[in-house]
C-alpha positions in Angstrom: -0.1 -0.2 -0.2 2.7 2.6 -0.6 3.6 4.9 -3.4 4.8 4.6 -6.4 3.5 7.9 -8.0 5.5 11.2 -7.7 4.7 12.9 -4.1 3.8 16.1 -4.1 3.0 17.8 -0.9 4.0 15.7 2.9 2.6 17.5 6.0 2.8 16.6 9.3 0.0 15.9 12.2 -0.8 18.7 14.2 2.4 18.6 17.0 4.5 16.3 15.6 6.9 18.2 13.1 9.6 18.2 15.8 9.4 15.6 17.8 11.4 13.5 19.8 12.4 10.0 19.5 10.0 9.4 22.3 7.7 11.8 21.1 6.9 9.5 17.8 4.5 7.6 18.6 1.2 8.1 17.9 2.4 10.3 15.1 1.7 11.1 11.6 2.1 12.1 8.1 0.7 12.3 5.5 1.7 11.8 1.4 -0.2 13.6 -1.7 1.0 12.8 -5.2 -0.1 13.1 -8.7 -2.5 9.9 -8.2 -4.7 11.5 -6.9 -4.1 9.7 -3.7 -3.8 10.8 0.0 -1.6 8.3 2.2 -1.8 8.8 6.0 0.9 7.0 7.9 2.6 6.0 10.8 5.6 7.7 11.3 7.2 5.1 14.2 6.5 2.0 12.2 6.3 3.6 8.2 2.7 1.6 7.3 0.3 3.1 5.1 -2.8 3.1 7.3 -5.4 4.7 5.1 -5.6 5.7 1.1 -7.9 8.7 0.4 -8.8 8.8 -2.8 -11.9 11.2 -4.6 -9.8 13.9 -6.7 -9.3 13.7 -10.7 -5.9 15.5 -10.5 -2.7 15.8 -8.7 -2.6 17.3 -5.6 -1.2 20.4 -5.0 -2.5 21.3 -0.9 -2.6 19.0 1.8 -2.7 20.8 5.1 -4.4 19.1 8.4 -6.3 20.7 10.6 -5.8 21.9 13.9 -7.1 19.7 15.9 -6.0 17.0 13.4 -8.8 14.9 12.7 -8.8 16.5 9.7 -6.8 16.9 6.2 -7.8 19.5 3.9 -6.4 18.9 0.3 -6.4 21.0 -2.9 -6.2 19.1 -6.5 -6.2 20.3 -10.2 -9.0 19.4 -11.0 -10.2 22.9 -8.8 -11.6 20.5 -5.8 -11.1 21.5 -2.8 -12.1 18.7 -0.1 -12.0 17.8 3.6 -11.5 14.1 4.8 -11.9 12.8 7.9 -8.6 10.8 9.9 -10.2 9.2 12.8 -8.6 6.3 13.4 -10.4 5.5 16.4 -13.7 3.2 14.6 -15.5 4.7 17.8 -14.7 8.0 17.2 -15.9 8.6 13.8 -19.2 6.7 15.0 -19.9 9.1 17.5 -19.5 12.0 15.1 -21.5 10.5 12.4 -24.0 10.3 14.4 -23.8 13.7 15.9 -23.6 15.5 12.5 -26.3 13.5 10.4 -29.0 15.3 8.8 -32.2 13.2 9.9 -34.8 14.9 8.6 -38.5 14.9 10.6 -41.4 12.2 9.0 -44.2 13.5 7.2 -47.7 12.1 9.0 -47.5 10.0 5.4 -44.5 8.7 6.3 -45.3 7.9 10.6 -48.5 5.8 9.0 -47.0 4.1 6.0 -43.8 2.7 9.1 -46.2 3.0 11.8 -43.9 4.9 13.4 -45.0 5.7 17.3 -46.4 9.0 18.2 -48.8 8.9 15.0 -50.1 12.2 13.8 -53.6 13.6 14.7 -56.3 13.7 12.5 -55.3 17.3 10.8 -52.6 18.6 12.8 -49.3 19.5 10.3 -46.1 16.6 10.1 
């Protein structure tokens, strides 16, 4: 899962730029390239942890946000993307639950799917 294309950008996770050998644990580095792929690496082991794909052109810029939970990337395709880099599955699920949009059901949908409480006659959804 390494990188075979030309590397165009490299960035360290927040707080890891000048880490001592002992502080390297938990630090990550991000690389981006002409293959339109971002790879998140573990600094200590050199292992590729995740790959992010979605740009339609070479990536020209990457930067981790100050909290280190997301990466912003820009590419020659004219797009800027935000990527989640949570390595903890439970944290990712909690973020999804807190940020997802769940629309209110209409009275017709409540009746169709037998969702309580049902609407009263003549009431709005």
